C-alpha positions in Angstrom: 0.1 0.1 0.0 1.4 3.6 -1.2 1.6 6.5 1.1 0.6 9.7 -0.8 3.5 12.3 -0.6 2.1 14.3 1.7 1.9 11.1 4.6 5.3 9.8 3.4 6.6 13.2 4.5 4.3 13.3 7.7 5.6 9.7 8.6 9.4 10.7 7.5 9.1 13.6 9.8 7.6 11.5 12.6 10.2 8.9 12.3 13.1 11.5 12.1 11.8 13.4 15.3 11.6 10.1 17.3 14.9 9.4 16.4 16.4 12.4 17.7 14.6 12.0 20.9 15.6 8.6 21.4 19.3 10.1 20.9 18.7 13.0 23.1 17.4 10.6 25.7 20.6 7.9 25.4 23.0 10.9 25.6 21.4 13.0 28.6 23.9 12.8 31.8 22.7 10.2 34.2 21.6 11.1 37.7 23.4 9.8 40.8 20.6 7.3 41.2 21.0 5.9 37.7 24.4 5.5 38.3 24.0 3.8 41.3 21.6 1.3 39.9 23.7 0.9 36.8 26.9 -0.4 38.9 24.7 -2.4 41.0 23.0 -4.1 38.0 26.8 -4.4 36.3 27.9 -6.1 40.0 24.6 -8.5 40.5 25.6 -9.8 36.9 29.0 -10.1 37.9 28.2 -11.6 41.5 25.0 -13.2 41.2 23.6 -14.0 44.6 23.1 -17.7 45.3 19.9 -19.7 45.6 19.3 -21.3 48.9 19.7 -24.3 47.1 23.2 -23.3 46.5 24.0 -22.3 49.9 22.4 -25.5 51.6 24.7 -27.5 49.0 27.7 -25.4 49.8 27.0 -25.8 53.5 26.0 -29.2 53.7 29.7 -30.0 51.9 31.1 -28.7 54.8 29.4 -30.7 57.3 27.4 -27.8 58.2 23.3 -27.3 58.5 21.8 -24.9 56.2 18.0 -23.8 57.4 
């Protein structure tokens, strides 16, 4: 389905303005809370929290109980 030239121009303008908005949001400086959350998320990926089953297995392998 072909668009009329006015509709195509309107669509192109909308896409360009959306692209500009996305770029400006990506390039804005992060707040301290966002920086903290970003670092926390990276740390959680590098050091995932062990599950209860993992902890139970760890302590059981050392002869200790884990409830």
